[in-house]
KOLSE-794548 format. One record per residue (C-alpha): residue number from 1; x negated, y negated, z negated. Coordinates in steps of 0.02 Angstrom, whole numbers, plus 32768, in hexadecimal, padded with zeros to 4 digits. Layout:
nr,x,y,z
NUM,X,Y,Z
...
// end
This chain:
nr,x,y,z
1,8000,8000,8000
2,7F7F,7F83,7FCC
3,7F0F,7FAA,8060
4,7FA1,7F8F,80D8
5,7FC6,7EE3,808D
6,7F12,7EAF,80A4
7,7F1A,7EE3,815A
8,7FBB,7E82,8175
9,7F71,7DE4,8127
10,7ED1,7DEB,818A
11,7F15,7DA0,822E
12,7F66,7D12,81CC
13,7EC6,7CE8,8170
14,7E67,7CEA,8214
15,7EE4,7C71,8262
16,7ED8,7BFC,81CD
17,7E1B,7BFF,81D4
18,7E1F,7BDB,828E
19,7E97,7B49,8276
20,7E2B,7B04,81EA
21,7D8F,7B14,8254
22,7DE0,7ABD,82E8
23,7E28,7A33,827A
24,7D7E,7A10,822D
25,7D2B,7A0A,82D7
26,7DB2,799B,831F
27,7DA0,7923,828E
28,7CE3,7921,82A4
29,7CF5,7903,835F
30,7D75,7878,833F
31,7CFF,7824,82C3
32,7C6F,782C,833F
33,7CDD,77E2,83C9
34,7D17,7756,8355
35,7C63,772F,8325
36,7C2D,772B,83DC
37,7CBD,76B6,840A
38,7C98,764A,8372
39,7BDE,7640,839D
40,7C0A,7614,8451
41,7C79,7582,841E
42,7BFB,7545,839C
43,7B6D,754C,841B
44,7BD5,74EE,849C
45,7C04,7464,8421
46,7B53,7456,83DE
47,7B0A,7449,848D
48,7B8B,73C6,84BB
49,7B66,735F,8420
50,7AAA,7371,8439
51,7AB4,7329,84E9
52,7B2C,729F,84B6
53,7AC3,7267,8423
54,7A1D,7266,8480
55,7A5C,7212,851F
56,7ADC,71A5,84C6
57,7A67,7159,8444
58,79D8,713C,84BE
59,7A50,70E6,8538
60,7A96,707D,84A9
61,79E7,703F,847F
62,79C9,7012,8535
63,7A6D,6FB2,8543
64,7A4D,6F50,84A3
65,799A,6F21,84CD
66,79BE,6EF0,8582
67,7A64,6E98,855F
68,7AC8,6F0A,85D1
69,7B83,6F2F,85D5
70,7BAD,6FAC,8549
71,7C49,6FE9,85A4
72,7BD7,7054,8610
73,7BBB,70C0,8576
74,7C70,70FB,856E
75,7C3E,71AC,85A0
76,7BDA,71B8,84FD
77,7C3C,7149,8485
78,7CF1,712A,845B
79,7D33,7083,8499
80,7D61,7051,83E7
81,7CAB,7063,83B3
82,7C68,7004,844A
83,7CD7,6F70,841E
84,7CA8,6F74,8365
85,7BEB,6F93,836A
86,7B9C,6EEC,8334
87,7AF7,6F19,8389
88,7B47,6EFC,8434
89,7B75,6E49,8402
90,7ACD,6E25,83AF
91,7A55,6DA7,83FE
92,79BE,6DF9,83AA
93,796A,6E1F,8452
94,79A7,6D8D,84BA
95,78FC,6D38,84B6
96,789F,6DD5,84EC
97,7882,6E22,8597
98,785A,6ED6,8569
99,7807,6F45,85EA
100,77E3,6FE0,8582
101,77E7,702F,84D5
102,77D0,70DA,8484
103,7877,711B,8444
104,787B,71B4,83D3
105,7915,720F,8395
106,7912,72A3,831E
107,79AE,7306,82F0
108,79A1,7339,8238
109,7A4A,738C,821E
110,7AD1,73C0,8298
111,7B60,743B,8284
112,7C14,744C,82BC
113,7C99,74D4,82AF
114,7D04,74FB,8348
115,7DA5,74C4,82F1
116,7D60,741B,82BD
117,7D86,737B,831D
118,7D02,7310,82C6
119,7C54,7324,827F
120,7BBF,72BF,8243
121,7B0C,72D3,8282
122,7A73,7295,8222
123,79E8,724A,828C
124,7948,71E6,827F
125,793A,715C,8301
126,7896,70FE,831B
127,7846,7085,8395
128,778D,7075,836D
129,7762,6FBE,8348
130,76C1,6FCE,83AB
131,7716,7014,8445
132,7776,6F7A,847C
133,7743,6F33,8525
134,7799,6E8D,853D
135,7797,6DD7,8570
136,77FB,6D46,852A
137,7868,6CC1,8577
138,7828,6C10,8594
139,78A5,6BCB,8518
140,7867,6C40,8490
141,77B3,6C13,84B7
142,77DA,6B5B,84A5
143,782F,6B77,83FD
144,779A,6BDA,83BE
145,7721,6B53,83F7
146,7784,6ACB,83A0
147,7788,6B32,8301
148,76D1,6B67,8303
149,7675,6AD6,8355
150,760D,6A74,82D5
151,7655,69C7,82B9
152,75E4,6930,82D7
153,75AE,68DF,8234
154,75DB,6829,8218
155,7549,67AC,820D
156,752A,6758,8167
157,755D,66A1,8166
158,74D5,662A,819F
159,746F,66AD,81FE
160,7442,667A,82AE
161,7477,66E3,8343
162,73C7,66DB,838D
163,737C,6734,82F9
164,7405,67B8,8307
165,73DB,67D8,83BD
166,7321,67E4,839C
167,732F,6857,8306
168,73C2,68BB,834A
169,7368,68EB,83EA
170,72E6,6952,8390
171,7367,699E,8319
172,73D4,69DD,83A9
173,733F,6A37,83F2
174,7321,6A94,834F
175,73D8,6AC4,8332
176,740D,6B6E,8377
177,748A,6B71,8405
178,7540,6B7E,83D2
179,7585,6C2F,83E5
180,7640,6C4A,83EB
181,767E,6CD4,8378
182,7708,6D35,83CF
183,776F,6DA9,835F
184,778E,6E56,83A4
185,783F,6E98,83B9
186,787E,6F08,832E
187,78F6,6F9B,832A
188,7956,6FD9,8293
189,78EB,7073,8277
190,7931,70EF,81FB
191,79A1,7181,81D1
192,7A52,7171,8212
193,7AF7,71CF,820D
194,7B49,71E4,82B7
195,7C04,7204,82B0
196,7C4E,726D,833C
197,7D05,7287,836A
198,7D50,72F7,83EF
199,7DB1,7294,8471
200,7E12,72FA,84F2
201,7D9F,738E,84D6
202,7CFE,7328,84E2
203,7C8E,72F2,8453
204,7C6C,7237,8446
205,7C10,71C7,83CB
206,7C89,7164,835F
207,7C16,7115,82DF
208,7B62,70F8,82A8
209,7B36,70DD,81F2
210,7A89,70A7,81B9
211,7A50,710D,8122
212,799E,70DB,80F9
213,7901,7093,8142
214,7872,7109,816B
215,77F4,7086,8133
216,7823,70A8,807F
217,77D5,7154,8086
// end
């Protein structure tokens, strides 16, 4: 009797084991597929953000320094940001004619989940002070000369002009020639937070927040 019961239960146990085995494998396969899909979407978003942040920030610098139309940056930035960024309205570089500079951008932290529609990227943005190649406008040169040119000293009362001419001639020969000090352009070097939002399926920069200067290190 007992041996017959064991034989009758054997096919049922085998079926249960087979179902359990298949279920475990299906779950494992499903998890792997989900991870692959997740990794694909993360990689796509990360690559998109990487391109947008590198090209977008470098183009922003170029527009600001050369006083160009910021609306051309709409493929990188939201329109609301382009209208609110004070750097585009700044006259910091209006007196400079910049021909070249060394721009360096380092991404320190970047991550986004596929279901997110916004994220923040941490970067370090630097233009080396020694790398600027530039000229200045004539108006700026005149202002610098007026500010830096030594003023002529007034003659003491009662001193004759002839004695001034005779003594002054030798003094002018000894004095060094006047050299105009031209300040170099400056960029806001430092660590910054770049806010991204997804607009119609495309990542765009929606804000830039200055965190700290790198010179403090």
